[in-house]
N, C-alpha and C positions, 0 to 999 in steps of 0.2 A: 439810179446809176451813181457810182461812187465818184466818177471823174467827169466834170463838165466838159473839159477839153476833149475827152474820149467820146462823149455824147455828141458834141458838135462835129467831130470827125465822122462818126457814123451817119449823122444826118446829111453831111456833105456827100458821103458815099452813096447814100440812098438817092439823093437828088441827081447823082451822076449815073443812076440806073445800075448801081453795084448790087447784085442780088445777094451776095454774101453779107454785105452791110445791112441790107434789109432784113435778112434772117436773124442776124445778131441783134438788131434793134428790137425785133419782135421777141426774141428770146429773153432779152434783158427787161423789157417792159411788161411782158406777159403776167408776172405775178401781181403787179400793181393793177393792171387792167382787169384781171380776173377777180381780184378782191373788190374792186368798185362794182363790177358787173354783178357779182354775187350779192352784194349789199343792196343794189338798186334794181334788180331784175324784175320786170313785169312777170306775173305768174304764168302767162302763156308764152313766154319767150325763153328758149333754152339758153343757159349761160354761155355755151360755146358760140351760139349764133350772135348773142349780144357782144361778145368779145370780138368776133369778126367784124361786126358793124362798127365797133369803136376803132379797130385798126384801119378799116377802110377810110374812116373820117380822118384819122391821124395822117395817113399817107396822102390823102387828098389835100390836106392843109399844110403839109410839111414845109413847103416853100415859104409859108408865112411865119415859121418859127424863127425868131430873131436872136435867140440865145440870151436875151436879157434876163430871163427867169430860168431856173433849172428845168430841164426837159420833163422831169416827172411832174412838176406843177402844171406845165402846159398840157401834157397828156391827160393828167387828172381832170382838168377842166373840160377837155373834149369828151372824156369818158363820162363824166357826170352829166354833161349836156346831152350826150347821145342817149343815156339812160332816161333822162327826163323826157326827151322826145318820144322814146319808146313807150314810156308810161302814159304820156298824154295821148298817144295814138291808140292805146288799148280801149276797147269799148267800155262804156260806163257799166258798172256792175250793179246788180240788184242789191237791195238792202239785205243784210244778214237777218235771218229769222231764227227763232229758237229751234224750230223744227229742222233747220239745216245742220244743227250741231250734232256731233257724234255722241254716243252714250258717255264717253269719257269727258268730252268737253262740257256736256250738260251737267254731269256730276261735279266737275270742277267749278262751274259757275255757281251751282247750289252751295258747294263748300265755301267758296269765297264770300258768298252772301251771309252764310250762317256763322262763319268763324273767320277771324283775322290772323290765323296761325301762318307760319312759314309754309311754303309749298314743299310737300314731301317729294322725295326723288321720283316716286312712281307717278306723280302728278305733273312732272315737268314737261313731258311730251304733250299731254293734253293742254297744258297751259300755253305752251308755245303755239300749238295749233289754233287755240282760241284767239290768241293775239294776232296770228296770221289772218284769221277770218275777219276779225274786227278791222284790221288794217286794209284788207281787200275791199271792204265796203266803203272806204274813203275814196275821194277823187285821187287820181295819180299824184298830183302835186302835193296833196295833203299827206299822202302815204310817204312820199319822199321826205318831207319835212320831219315827220315823226320818226322815221327810220334814222335819218342823219342825227337828229337832236337827242333822241332818247335811247335808241337801240345801239347806235354807234358811239354815243357820248360826245359828239362834236359840239364845240361851242358855237354860239351865234356868230361870232367873228369868223371862225373857220368856215362855216357854211356860207356866209356872205362872201368871203374871199373866193371860194370855189364856184359859187353860182353867179356872182356878180350882183346879187340882190343887196339892197340897203338893209341895215340892221332893223329898221322899223318894219319894213316889208316882211323880213324874216320872222320877227316877233308876232306880227299880225297873223301870218299864215300858220305859225305854230299854235297860237291861241285858238284860231278857228278849228284847226284839226283836233286839238284836245277836246273842244266843246262837242264836236261831232262824235268822237270816240265815246265820250261820256253819255251822250244821248243814245247811242247805239246800245251801250251796256245797260242803261236804265230800261230801254225798250225791251231788250232780251229778258231782263229780270221780271218786268211786268208781264210779258207774254207767258213766262213760266210760272207766274203767280207768286214770285218772291217779293215783289214790290207792293203787294196788296196788304191792307191792314185788316 
């Protein structure tokens, strides 16, 4: 929202049960909430469902908004925490096996092992799918860290501000997640026979 005074006026209207203010607040915040939900959505949760969950939490906590920080920052924190909770609630996933890969993903894995060239345009979809599968094999919190740090390009400081984690905790979680991704990839390569000498 461009104007903090306008945001505070909308919040005050919502707290007075003004339905028009509530609709306007949702309209203004929806692009931000949808972007966060899209980036952190558990595989089994629809984006729209996650957005609704986030807005429910926002409206439940709205009386706690002090106005000390911009409304977008406050809502972002609620959105990220709601996504984290949804990820944590998701069942643990089985490890990814080479046999689980599609033909395109298996070919891409073979190509990445045998050559270090740039990804061709026709391989980009298979590459994205392979990354999704590797991320899906991580614990929800590890997937969240990798997504924020490497796929969205957020800094350690930015993630710490949004999540409330310390920089040290953030770095430890990122390191562990990278190690697990590396182990998954090595195991896939070994299963396919690419790692054998």
